[in-house]
N, CA, C and O of each residue as an XYZ file, in Angstrom:
776
protein
N     -26.699    -26.060      9.829
C     -28.121    -26.073      9.517
C     -28.504    -27.494      9.075
O     -27.844    -28.048      8.197
N     -29.502    -28.073      9.629
C     -29.979    -29.373      9.297
C     -30.825    -29.293      7.990
O     -31.573    -28.336      7.789
N     -30.695    -30.277      7.144
C     -31.505    -30.344      5.918
C     -32.961    -30.531      6.343
O     -33.240    -31.009      7.442
N     -33.883    -30.149      5.462
C     -35.330    -30.310      5.700
C     -35.675    -31.802      5.691
O     -34.924    -32.621      5.162
N     -36.802    -32.130      6.274
C     -37.262    -33.542      6.286
C     -37.517    -33.987      4.823
O     -37.317    -35.153      4.482
N     -37.955    -33.055      3.983
C     -38.161    -33.400      2.557
C     -36.810    -33.759      1.908
O     -36.741    -34.733      1.159
N     -35.756    -33.007      2.173
C     -34.439    -33.316      1.564
C     -33.922    -34.637      2.109
O     -33.396    -35.454      1.353
N     -34.061    -34.855      3.392
C     -33.563    -36.152      3.969
C     -34.328    -37.317      3.411
O     -33.762    -38.377      3.144
N     -35.664    -37.116      3.227
C     -36.454    -38.212      2.608
C     -35.972    -38.496      1.217
O     -35.850    -39.665      0.850
N     -35.680    -37.448      0.387
C     -35.225    -37.632     -0.969
C     -33.886    -38.296     -1.054
O     -33.644    -39.118     -1.937
N     -33.013    -37.945     -0.142
C     -31.638    -38.539     -0.152
C     -31.579    -39.940      0.507
O     -30.796    -40.784      0.071
N     -32.389    -40.191      1.542
C     -32.187    -41.384      2.314
C     -33.527    -42.114      2.599
O     -33.686    -43.252      2.157
N     -34.468    -41.518      3.301
C     -35.592    -42.190      3.861
C     -36.495    -42.827      2.737
O     -36.881    -43.993      2.826
N     -36.795    -42.053      1.734
C     -37.676    -42.506      0.641
C     -36.864    -43.058     -0.560
O     -37.445    -43.721     -1.420
N     -35.577    -42.810     -0.638
C     -34.802    -43.189     -1.752
C     -34.690    -44.699     -1.780
O     -34.629    -45.339     -0.731
N     -34.661    -45.293     -3.014
C     -34.621    -46.720     -3.142
C     -33.639    -47.061     -4.300
O     -33.350    -46.241     -5.172
N     -33.148    -48.329     -4.248
C     -32.391    -48.859     -5.361
C     -33.376    -49.382     -6.417
O     -34.183    -50.278     -6.169
N     -33.267    -48.770     -7.617
C     -34.234    -49.057     -8.680
C     -33.767    -50.201     -9.562
O     -32.568    -50.382     -9.777
N     -34.715    -50.968    -10.068
C     -34.444    -52.109    -10.983
C     -35.148    -51.937    -12.290
O     -34.878    -52.664    -13.246
N     -36.078    -50.954    -12.353
C     -36.802    -50.706    -13.612
C     -36.727    -49.240    -13.873
O     -36.575    -48.432    -12.957
N     -36.835    -48.891    -15.151
C     -36.562    -47.518    -15.561
C     -37.675    -46.966    -16.532
O     -38.187    -47.681    -17.393
N     -38.007    -45.681    -16.340
C     -38.854    -45.043    -17.287
C     -38.028    -44.589    -18.488
O     -36.828    -44.341    -18.371
N     -38.684    -44.484    -19.637
C     -37.985    -44.104    -20.873
C     -37.862    -42.611    -20.925
O     -38.553    -41.975    -21.721
N     -36.981    -41.994    -20.082
C     -36.784    -40.549    -20.056
C     -35.284    -40.343    -20.139
O     -34.566    -40.778    -19.239
N     -34.783    -39.701    -21.176
C     -33.365    -39.443    -21.262
C     -32.842    -38.450    -20.260
O     -33.597    -37.664    -19.686
N     -31.583    -38.489    -20.059
C     -30.866    -37.566    -19.161
C     -29.993    -36.675    -19.981
O     -29.127    -37.179    -20.696
N     -30.169    -35.358    -19.922
C     -29.450    -34.437    -20.728
C     -27.980    -34.330    -20.267
O     -27.673    -34.557    -19.096
N     -27.093    -33.988    -21.188
C     -25.678    -33.806    -20.864
C     -25.479    -32.791    -19.772
O     -24.583    -32.946    -18.942
N     -26.286    -31.762    -19.750
C     -26.144    -30.686    -18.753
C     -26.357    -31.268    -17.347
O     -25.672    -30.893    -16.395
N     -27.289    -32.160    -17.245
C     -27.575    -32.794    -15.920
C     -26.340    -33.688    -15.501
O     -25.921    -33.678    -14.344
N     -25.803    -34.426    -16.453
C     -24.620    -35.244    -16.150
C     -23.418    -34.385    -15.728
O     -22.656    -34.782    -14.846
N     -23.251    -33.242    -16.337
C     -22.200    -32.354    -15.981
C     -22.408    -31.736    -14.576
O     -21.475    -31.596    -13.784
N     -23.667    -31.380    -14.317
C     -23.987    -30.832    -12.971
C     -23.729    -31.951    -11.934
O     -23.156    -31.704    -10.873
N     -24.144    -33.129    -12.252
C     -23.904    -34.287    -11.355
C     -22.434    -34.411    -10.994
O     -22.063    -34.538     -9.827
N     -21.599    -34.368    -12.046
C     -20.150    -34.561    -11.808
C     -19.556    -33.385    -11.044
O     -18.631    -33.573    -10.253
N     -20.073    -32.161    -11.265
C     -19.571    -31.022    -10.499
C     -19.760    -31.271     -9.040
O     -18.877    -30.950     -8.246
N     -20.912    -31.849     -8.640
C     -21.170    -32.140     -7.226
C     -20.309    -33.246     -6.721
O     -19.742    -33.169     -5.631
N     -20.208    -34.294     -7.529
C     -19.376    -35.508     -7.131
C     -17.968    -35.028     -6.832
O     -17.422    -35.386     -5.789
N     -17.371    -34.254     -7.678
C     -15.991    -33.905     -7.574
C     -15.689    -32.970     -6.407
O     -14.526    -32.718     -6.090
N     -16.718    -32.471     -5.785
C     -16.528    -31.623     -4.584
C     -16.379    -32.462     -3.325
O     -15.898    -31.962     -2.308
N     -16.780    -33.724     -3.374
C     -16.729    -34.558     -2.215
C     -15.259    -34.895     -1.760
O     -14.375    -35.020     -2.608
N     -15.015    -35.036     -0.472
C     -13.659    -35.252     -0.016
C     -13.096    -36.676     -0.318
O     -13.826    -37.666     -0.259
N     -11.840    -36.745     -0.627
C     -11.105    -37.968     -0.788
C      -9.778    -37.784     -0.018
O      -9.375    -36.652      0.251
N      -9.124    -38.854      0.324
C      -7.897    -38.745      1.077
C      -6.817    -38.055      0.247
O      -6.573    -38.426     -0.901
N      -6.193    -37.078      0.820
C      -5.176    -36.197      0.168
C      -5.708    -35.625     -1.161
O      -4.950    -35.372     -2.097
N      -7.059    -35.429     -1.209
C      -7.715    -34.935     -2.442
C      -7.260    -35.767     -3.666
O      -7.084    -35.236     -4.763
N      -7.080    -37.053     -3.449
C      -6.536    -37.932     -4.486
C      -7.438    -38.107     -5.680
O      -6.970    -38.296     -6.803
N      -8.746    -38.044     -5.436
C      -9.745    -38.133     -6.508
C      -9.425    -39.212     -7.555
O      -9.277    -38.879     -8.731
N      -9.319    -40.440     -7.184
C      -8.961    -41.528     -8.137
C     -10.166    -41.938     -8.993
O      -9.995    -42.626    -10.000
N     -11.361    -41.534     -8.615
C     -12.529    -41.990     -9.394
C     -12.516    -41.434    -10.799
O     -12.194    -40.270    -11.036
N     -12.888    -42.331    -11.745
C     -13.109    -41.979    -13.134
C     -14.425    -42.533    -13.508
O     -14.751    -43.638    -13.076
N     -15.246    -41.820    -14.316
C     -16.643    -42.134    -14.522
C     -16.889    -42.151    -16.057
O     -16.520    -41.229    -16.785
N     -17.516    -43.226    -16.488
C     -17.940    -43.361    -17.929
C     -19.439    -43.433    -17.885
O     -20.000    -44.327    -17.252
N     -20.110    -42.494    -18.556
C     -21.566    -42.519    -18.668
C     -21.949    -43.184    -19.946
O     -21.842    -42.615    -21.032
N     -22.412    -44.439    -19.795
C     -22.775    -45.219    -20.981
C     -24.208    -45.103    -21.251
O     -25.042    -45.555    -20.466
N     -24.535    -44.475    -22.405
C     -25.967    -44.270    -22.705
C     -26.382    -44.532    -24.152
O     -27.560    -44.696    -24.469
N     -25.354    -44.564    -25.028
C     -25.684    -44.752    -26.453
C     -25.965    -46.278    -26.695
O     -25.501    -47.125    -25.932
N     -26.687    -46.578    -27.709
C     -26.918    -48.020    -27.998
C     -25.564    -48.764    -28.219
O     -25.395    -49.911    -27.805
N     -24.608    -48.063    -28.889
C     -23.279    -48.701    -29.108
C     -22.547    -48.940    -27.793
O     -21.920    -49.983    -27.608
N     -22.626    -47.987    -26.893
C     -22.000    -48.097    -25.549
C     -22.600    -49.265    -24.765
O     -21.891    -50.052    -24.137
N     -23.955    -49.351    -24.825
C     -24.684    -50.339    -24.101
C     -24.308    -51.729    -24.612
O     -24.130    -52.651    -23.817
N     -24.181    -51.891    -25.960
C     -23.821    -53.106    -26.535
C     -22.374    -53.515    -26.183
O     -22.069    -54.702    -26.071
N     -21.532    -52.562    -26.020
C     -20.151    -52.841    -25.560
C     -20.131    -53.330    -24.131
O     -19.277    -54.122    -23.732
N     -21.103    -52.833    -23.363
C     -21.194    -53.300    -21.969
C     -21.863    -54.601    -21.751
O     -21.590    -55.304    -20.779
N     -22.751    -54.933    -22.661
C     -23.582    -56.148    -22.562
C     -22.846    -57.431    -22.198
O     -23.282    -58.121    -21.277
N     -21.733    -57.797    -22.883
C     -21.117    -59.042    -22.594
C     -20.540    -59.168    -21.147
O     -20.259    -60.270    -20.675
N     -20.379    -58.046    -20.488
C     -19.805    -58.069    -19.145
C     -20.824    -58.181    -18.056
O     -20.457    -58.401    -16.902
N     -22.093    -58.039    -18.369
C     -23.131    -58.020    -17.372
C     -23.616    -59.392    -16.969
O     -23.786    -60.268    -17.817
N     -23.845    -59.592    -15.657
C     -24.398    -60.838    -15.207
C     -25.877    -61.001    -15.629
O     -26.554    -59.999    -15.860
N     -26.357    -62.169    -15.728
C     -27.739    -62.403    -16.195
C     -28.733    -61.577    -15.426
O     -29.654    -61.003    -16.007
N     -28.559    -61.512    -14.131
C     -29.531    -60.720    -13.328
C     -29.517    -59.272    -13.456
O     -30.465    -58.592    -13.065
N     -28.403    -58.740    -14.027
C     -28.314    -57.307    -14.228
C     -28.491    -56.866    -15.710
O     -28.454    -55.677    -16.027
N     -28.674    -57.823    -16.561
C     -28.647    -57.527    -17.981
C     -29.842    -56.625    -18.413
O     -29.649    -55.518    -18.915
N     -31.039    -57.121    -18.208
C     -32.241    -56.421    -18.672
C     -32.331    -55.021    -18.111
O     -32.575    -54.077    -18.863
N     -32.141    -54.851    -16.798
C     -32.309    -53.565    -16.169
C     -31.234    -52.592    -16.572
O     -31.463    -51.383    -16.602
N     -30.037    -53.117    -16.890
C     -28.955    -52.249    -17.303
C     -29.182    -51.780    -18.730
O     -28.972    -50.606    -19.033
N     -29.587    -52.637    -19.571
C     -29.892    -52.310    -20.939
C     -31.054    -51.291    -21.075
O     -31.111    -50.506    -22.021
N     -31.948    -51.340    -20.114
C     -33.159    -50.441    -20.163
C     -32.858    -49.097    -19.460
O     -33.557    -48.120    -19.727
N     -31.839    -49.011    -18.568
C     -31.494    -47.779    -17.919
C     -31.070    -46.700    -18.891
O     -30.292    -46.974    -19.805
N     -31.552    -45.498    -18.726
C     -31.134    -44.388    -19.647
C     -29.585    -44.222    -19.662
O     -28.999    -43.934    -20.706
N     -28.949    -44.406    -18.507
C     -27.506    -44.282    -18.367
C     -26.995    -45.320    -17.423
O     -27.621    -45.614    -16.404
N     -25.835    -45.889    -17.762
C     -25.157    -46.742    -16.782
C     -23.820    -46.119    -16.527
O     -23.070    -45.889    -17.476
N     -23.481    -45.833    -15.294
C     -22.208    -45.191    -14.953
C     -21.228    -46.300    -14.595
O     -21.499    -47.121    -13.719
N     -20.092    -46.317    -15.277
C     -18.992    -47.199    -14.794
C     -18.182    -46.330    -13.876
O     -17.526    -45.389    -14.321
N     -18.219    -46.638    -12.578
C     -17.419    -46.024    -11.553
C     -16.085    -46.805    -11.574
O     -16.025    -47.997    -11.276
N     -15.055    -46.086    -11.934
C     -13.751    -46.744    -12.081
C     -12.691    -45.993    -11.266
O     -12.971    -44.959    -10.659
N     -11.512    -46.517    -11.268
C     -10.399    -45.898    -10.451
C      -9.093    -45.882    -11.282
O      -8.698    -46.876    -11.891
N      -8.466    -44.725    -11.271
C      -7.197    -44.566    -11.969
C      -6.113    -45.027    -11.018
O      -5.912    -44.448     -9.951
N      -5.420    -46.075    -11.420
C      -4.376    -46.657    -10.531
C      -3.085    -45.782    -10.560
O      -2.118    -46.063     -9.852
N      -3.100    -44.745    -11.377
C      -1.948    -43.823    -11.415
C      -2.460    -42.410    -10.906
O      -1.937    -41.368    -11.302
N      -3.455    -42.435    -10.056
C      -4.022    -41.200     -9.527
C      -2.948    -40.299     -8.877
O      -3.048    -39.073     -8.931
N      -1.943    -40.908     -8.275
C      -0.926    -40.150     -7.499
C      -0.117    -39.213     -8.402
O       0.502    -38.265     -7.919
N      -0.124    -39.484     -9.739
C       0.621    -38.699    -10.630
C       0.026    -37.262    -10.648
O       0.723    -36.306    -10.988
N      -1.236    -37.130    -10.289
C      -1.927    -35.810    -10.294
C      -1.826    -35.079     -8.943
O      -2.314    -33.957     -8.814
N      -1.235    -35.671     -8.002
C      -1.246    -35.113     -6.608
C      -0.474    -33.716     -6.577
O      -0.852    -32.833     -5.807
N       0.560    -33.544     -7.387
C       1.197    -32.180     -7.324
C       0.141    -31.089     -7.697
O       0.263    -29.955     -7.232
N      -0.851    -31.401     -8.494
C      -1.874    -30.416     -8.811
C      -2.958    -30.407     -7.725
O      -3.371    -29.344     -7.262
N      -3.414    -31.600     -7.324
C      -4.551    -31.737     -6.437
C      -4.230    -31.561     -5.007
O      -5.109    -31.165     -4.242
N      -3.025    -31.828     -4.581
C      -2.597    -31.698     -3.211
C      -1.259    -31.057     -3.130
O      -0.274    -31.718     -2.802
N      -1.186    -29.725     -3.434
C       0.098    -29.047     -3.601
C       0.780    -28.710     -2.283
O       1.886    -28.168     -2.291
N       0.159    -29.011     -1.163
C       0.711    -28.626      0.132
C       1.882    -29.443      0.569
O       2.657    -29.040      1.436
N       2.010    -30.620     -0.050
C       3.072    -31.527      0.349
C       3.417    -32.428     -0.849
O       2.716    -32.456     -1.860
N       4.545    -33.175     -0.685
C       4.923    -34.073     -1.812
C       4.201    -35.398     -1.639
O       4.802    -36.423     -1.318
N       2.875    -35.345     -1.865
C       2.026    -36.439     -1.590
C       2.272    -37.592     -2.646
O       2.050    -38.765     -2.346
N       2.709    -37.241     -3.810
C       3.034    -38.218     -4.838
C       4.015    -39.252     -4.303
O       3.869    -40.444     -4.576
N       5.066    -38.786     -3.505
C       6.055    -39.727     -3.000
C       5.503    -40.665     -1.975
O       6.143    -41.670     -1.666
N       4.327    -40.382     -1.422
C       3.731    -41.307     -0.450
C       3.258    -42.595     -1.180
O       3.175    -43.663     -0.574
N       2.951    -42.469     -2.491
C       2.346    -43.561     -3.211
C       3.249    -44.262     -4.230
O       3.135    -45.464     -4.467
N       4.140    -43.481     -4.817
C       5.060    -44.002     -5.872
C       5.843    -45.192     -5.374
O       6.603    -45.092     -4.411
N       5.652    -46.344     -6.048
C       6.356    -47.588     -5.687
C       5.687    -48.387     -4.591
O       6.207    -49.441     -4.224
N       4.541    -47.940     -4.037
C       3.873    -48.621     -2.971
C       2.570    -49.084     -3.551
O       1.545    -48.431     -3.356
N       2.574    -50.241     -4.289
C       1.446    -50.750     -4.963
C       0.226    -51.074     -4.090
O      -0.922    -50.899     -4.500
N       0.511    -51.540     -2.903
C      -0.553    -51.881     -1.977
C      -1.339    -50.647     -1.504
O      -2.567    -50.652     -1.413
N      -0.556    -49.579     -1.205
C      -1.178    -48.325     -0.791
C      -1.923    -47.703     -1.978
O      -3.000    -47.136     -1.793
N      -1.390    -47.795     -3.141
C      -2.069    -47.276     -4.359
C      -3.408    -48.020     -4.531
O      -4.453    -47.392     -4.698
N      -3.367    -49.313     -4.490
C      -4.565    -50.134     -4.707
C      -5.664    -49.830     -3.608
O      -6.844    -49.642     -3.905
N      -5.202    -49.799     -2.385
C      -6.149    -49.542     -1.267
C      -6.794    -48.162     -1.406
O      -8.004    -48.003     -1.243
N      -5.986    -47.209     -1.698
C      -6.418    -45.801     -1.800
C      -7.319    -45.567     -2.987
O      -8.309    -44.839     -2.907
N      -6.968    -46.182     -4.068
C      -7.793    -46.041     -5.325
C      -9.134    -46.667     -5.098
O     -10.171    -46.073     -5.395
N      -9.115    -47.897     -4.558
C     -10.427    -48.604     -4.353
C     -11.256    -47.878     -3.309
O     -12.443    -47.641     -3.537
N     -10.692    -47.525     -2.203
C     -11.467    -46.900     -1.130
C     -12.119    -45.590     -1.588
O     -13.310    -45.335     -1.410
N     -11.240    -44.781     -2.193
C     -11.749    -43.436     -2.536
C     -12.585    -43.379     -3.782
O     -13.457    -42.514     -3.867
N     -12.384    -44.238     -4.754
C     -13.289    -44.290     -5.882
C     -14.611    -44.839     -5.465
O     -15.630    -44.411     -6.007
N     -14.670    -45.763     -4.532
C     -15.904    -46.259     -3.953
C     -16.678    -45.088     -3.258
O     -17.880    -44.885     -3.426
N     -15.884    -44.365     -2.485
C     -16.468    -43.180     -1.769
C     -17.053    -42.201     -2.809
O     -18.156    -41.687     -2.622
N     -16.307    -41.942     -3.909
C     -16.844    -41.048     -4.972
C     -18.106    -41.654     -5.616
O     -19.023    -40.903     -5.947
N     -18.185    -42.926     -5.797
C     -19.367    -43.518     -6.320
C     -20.512    -43.309     -5.389
O     -21.643    -43.131     -5.840
N     -20.260    -43.322     -4.072
C     -21.343    -43.010     -3.074
C     -21.820    -41.556     -3.190
O     -23.009    -41.263     -3.071
N     -20.833    -40.634     -3.433
C     -21.251    -39.277     -3.671
C     -22.072    -39.162     -4.882
O     -22.997    -38.350     -4.903
N     -21.800    -39.938     -5.934
C     -22.591    -39.942     -7.189
C     -24.022    -40.323     -6.874
O     -24.962    -39.686     -7.350
N     -24.186    -41.358     -6.074
C     -25.544    -41.796     -5.709
C     -26.300    -40.667     -5.032
O     -27.429    -40.359     -5.413
N     -25.692    -40.051     -4.039
C     -26.368    -39.002     -3.285
C     -26.596    -37.743     -4.153
O     -27.650    -37.114     -4.065
N     -25.620    -37.387     -4.976
C     -25.807    -36.228     -5.863
C     -26.938    -36.465     -6.869
O     -27.730    -35.570     -7.164
N     -26.989    -37.719     -7.396
C     -28.071    -38.032     -8.326
C     -29.427    -37.906     -7.659
O     -30.373    -37.360     -8.228
N     -29.503    -38.420     -6.447
C     -30.799    -38.330     -5.712
C     -31.106    -36.839     -5.484
O     -32.257    -36.423     -5.616
N     -30.121    -36.061     -5.156
C     -30.359    -34.619     -4.866
C     -30.826    -33.888     -6.093
O     -31.546    -32.896     -5.978
N     -30.432    -34.353     -7.290
C     -30.881    -33.802     -8.564
C     -32.179    -34.391     -9.091
O     -32.576    -34.081    -10.215
N     -32.856    -35.233     -8.310
C     -34.078    -35.867     -8.689
C     -33.986    -37.079     -9.540
O     -34.976    -37.480    -10.151
N     -32.832    -37.683     -9.606
C     -32.624    -38.925    -10.333
C     -32.636    -40.114     -9.410
O     -32.445    -39.966     -8.203
N     -32.855    -41.282     -9.952
C     -32.794    -42.571     -9.190
C     -31.590    -43.325     -9.581
O     -31.038    -43.104    -10.658
N     -31.159    -44.214     -8.740
C     -29.960    -45.016     -9.018
C     -30.178    -46.491     -8.718
O     -31.055    -46.881     -7.948
N     -29.378    -47.249     -9.333
C     -29.355    -48.700     -9.112
C     -27.907    -49.223     -9.153
O     -27.463    -49.766    -10.165
N     -27.160    -49.046     -8.006
C     -25.790    -49.525     -7.978
C     -25.727    -51.054     -7.973
O     -26.611    -51.736     -7.454
N     -24.679    -51.550     -8.552
C     -24.533    -53.041     -8.636
C     -23.078    -53.451     -8.877
O     -22.260    -52.679     -9.377
N     -22.805    -54.649     -8.514
C     -21.439    -55.199     -8.737
C     -21.467    -56.535     -9.515
O     -20.455    -57.229     -9.604
N     -22.623    -56.873    -10.064
C     -22.750    -58.099    -10.823
C     -22.309    -57.965    -12.264
O     -23.143    -57.914    -13.168
N     -21.000    -57.908    -12.488
C     -20.440    -57.808    -13.839
C     -19.055    -58.361    -13.861
O     -18.432    -58.557    -12.818
N     -18.558    -58.617    -15.071
C     -17.223    -59.130    -15.250
C     -16.274    -57.970    -15.385
O     -16.221    -57.305    -16.419
N     -15.524    -57.732    -14.328
C     -14.611    -56.569    -14.304
C     -13.561    -56.574    -15.419
O     -13.265    -55.534    -16.007
N     -13.011    -57.739    -15.699
C     -11.990    -57.853    -16.764
C     -12.577    -57.455    -18.092
O     -11.929    -56.745    -18.861
N     -13.818    -57.904    -18.393
C     -14.454    -57.554    -19.672
C     -14.723    -56.036    -19.783
O     -14.500    -55.438    -20.835
N     -15.200    -55.429    -18.692
C     -15.434    -53.995    -18.753
C     -14.110    -53.304    -18.943
O     -14.023    -52.379    -19.751
N     -13.064    -53.713    -18.232
C     -11.774    -53.039    -18.344
C     -11.215    -53.142    -19.730
O     -10.634    -52.191    -20.252
N     -11.394    -54.320    -20.341
C     -10.951    -54.487    -21.736
C     -11.730    -53.646    -22.689
O     -11.153    -53.041    -23.592
N     -13.028    -53.585    -22.520
C     -13.887    -52.885    -23.461
C     -13.780    -51.360    -23.338
O     -13.868    -50.655    -24.344
N     -13.594    -50.849    -22.123
C     -13.603    -49.413    -21.853
C     -12.295    -48.787    -21.473
O     -12.112    -47.582    -21.641
N     -11.365    -49.591    -20.957
C     -10.112    -49.005    -20.381
C      -8.812    -49.617    -20.908
O      -7.753    -49.364    -20.332
N      -8.852    -50.380    -21.940
C      -7.686    -51.056    -22.470
C      -6.577    -50.051    -22.746
O      -6.798    -49.002    -23.350
N      -5.425    -50.385    -22.307
C      -4.210    -49.540    -22.567
C      -4.138    -48.337    -21.635
O      -3.325    -47.441    -21.861
N      -4.957    -48.294    -20.608
C      -4.906    -47.220    -19.668
C      -4.574    -47.712    -18.258
O      -4.422    -48.914    -18.041
N      -4.459    -46.768    -17.282
C      -4.251    -47.163    -15.902
C      -5.527    -47.247    -15.115
O      -5.503    -47.353    -13.889
N      -6.654    -47.199    -15.818
C      -7.923    -47.178    -15.167
C      -8.571    -48.562    -15.107
O      -8.526    -49.291    -16.097
N      -9.193    -48.961    -13.932
C      -9.929    -50.198    -13.753
C     -11.251    -49.893    -13.174
O     -11.422    -48.954    -12.397
N     -12.205    -50.715    -13.570
C     -13.581    -50.579    -13.071
C     -13.671    -51.012    -11.651
O     -12.916    -51.857    -11.170
N     -14.649    -50.388    -10.973
C     -14.946    -50.685     -9.566
C     -16.364    -51.233     -9.442
O     -16.536    -52.377     -9.021
N     -17.388    -50.448     -9.797
C     -18.711    -50.911     -9.784
C     -19.593    -50.128    -10.790
O     -19.117    -49.170    -11.400
N     -20.834    -50.517    -10.962
C     -21.743    -49.905    -11.918
C     -22.903    -49.251    -11.190
O     -23.315    -49.722    -10.130
N     -23.440    -48.157    -11.752
C     -24.609    -47.542    -11.239
C     -25.575    -47.203    -12.434
O     -25.258    -46.388    -13.300
N     -26.748    -47.864    -12.429
C     -27.760    -47.461    -13.397
C     -28.374    -46.162    -12.891
O     -28.578    -45.966    -11.693
N     -28.667    -45.260    -13.871
C     -29.080    -43.901    -13.518
C     -30.255    -43.485    -14.384
O     -30.232    -43.691    -15.598
N     -31.231    -42.933    -13.807
C     -32.396    -42.411    -14.588
C     -33.563    -42.065    -13.678
O     -33.378    -41.695    -12.518
N     -34.725    -42.186    -14.203
C     -36.000    -42.008    -13.464
C     -36.599    -43.392    -13.337
O     -37.043    -44.005    -14.308
N     -36.592    -43.880    -12.041
C     -36.984    -45.209    -11.795
C     -38.500    -45.491    -12.067
O     -39.331    -44.586    -11.990
N     -38.810    -46.707    -12.370
C     -40.207    -47.151    -12.468
C     -40.650    -47.681    -11.176
O     -40.275    -48.789    -10.794
N     -41.481    -46.891    -10.443
C     -41.857    -47.332     -9.081
C     -42.650    -48.683     -9.050
O     -42.727    -49.347     -8.016
N     -43.213    -49.047    -10.182
C     -43.971    -50.371    -10.195
C     -43.062    -51.530    -10.143
O     -43.507    -52.646     -9.875
N     -41.757    -51.318    -10.395
C     -40.810    -52.398    -10.386
C     -39.928    -52.431     -9.098
O     -38.962    -53.188     -9.012
N     -40.280    -51.630     -8.162
C     -39.539    -51.589     -6.884
C     -39.862    -52.887     -6.059
O     -40.988    -53.384     -6.016
N     -38.826    -53.354     -5.447
C     -39.056    -54.480     -4.475
C     -39.363    -53.864     -3.115
O     -39.058    -52.698     -2.864
N     -39.985    -54.684     -2.219
C     -40.153    -54.154     -0.854
C     -38.747    -53.805     -0.241
O     -37.734    -54.450     -0.512
N     -38.776    -52.793      0.558
C     -37.517    -52.374      1.157
C     -36.982    -53.544      2.046
O     -37.735    -54.101      2.844
N     -35.780    -53.881      1.912
C     -35.153    -54.927      2.714
C     -34.911    -54.391      4.136
O     -34.741    -53.189      4.337
N     -34.900    -55.305      5.112
C     -34.640    -54.820      6.514
C     -33.312    -54.152      6.644
O     -32.399    -54.397      5.856
N     -33.196    -53.307      7.636
C     -31.957    -52.608      7.969
C     -31.652    -52.957      9.431
O     -32.529    -53.325     10.212
N     -30.316    -52.817      9.768
C     -29.943    -53.019     11.151
C     -30.411    -51.810     11.991
O     -30.641    -50.721     11.465
N     -30.539    -52.033     13.277
C     -30.795    -50.965     14.190
C     -29.479    -50.311     14.565
O     -28.417    -50.844     14.243
N     -29.522    -49.190     15.225
C     -28.291    -48.555     15.685
C     -27.424    -49.497     16.522
O     -26.216    -49.588     16.305
N     -28.030    -50.185     17.462
C     -27.279    -51.079     18.359
C     -26.688    -52.291     17.693
O     -25.714    -52.864     18.181
N     -27.295    -52.703     16.533
C     -26.798    -53.862     15.812
C     -25.575    -53.455     14.924
O     -24.702    -54.266     14.617
N     -25.570    -52.164     14.539
C     -24.514    -51.743     13.586
C     -23.516    -50.837     14.140
O     -22.452    -50.674     13.544
N     -23.786    -50.208     15.281
C     -22.861    -49.191     15.788
C     -22.761    -49.212     17.293
O     -23.591    -49.810     17.979
N     -21.717    -48.541     17.807
C     -21.567    -48.326     19.221
C     -20.836    -47.069     19.461
O     -20.060    -46.612     18.622
N     -21.080    -46.488     20.622
C     -20.415    -45.248     21.041
C     -19.408    -45.601     22.135
O     -19.779    -46.208     23.139
N     -18.184    -45.241     21.959
C     -17.213    -45.586     22.950
C     -16.534    -44.312     23.546
O     -15.670    -44.422     24.415
């Protein structure tokens, strides 16, 4: 069954990357519902390496501040929530639980390149699910990569196997601060059928 035009517009056609935010808080129940949706999305071998930190307190935002690039500082501090989309570099330790059909842990143990590639690829995918799930729940997003990864990792993940991937500002966007939609490729410019 195809989604309605209204649903497709909310998820893709009318959805935008927001730079400004309304002063409307997001309840814990909404963040939990959001994560329930995100965690249903597929990852390779159900590896689920994504880890998510919802930064919304003034103390949390101040902890994040030194890691933000100048262009992302104001909008991130104003966003009701900033999600640190991160990746657990020891995700394969959980594969006996998450992928019990085979000894998937052995595919990764000792193979740092495969671990790094899988963690990055799949946590990025999970971040994409978060964007779509947020839009489906009526929230707006502003994903970005303009930050100092080492500073975020030190501030939020020191002493763990988790590393940051990218950030997503989350809330109810201020439509007056939207930029004009940037051009997109046509099908023929971006894809081919073989």
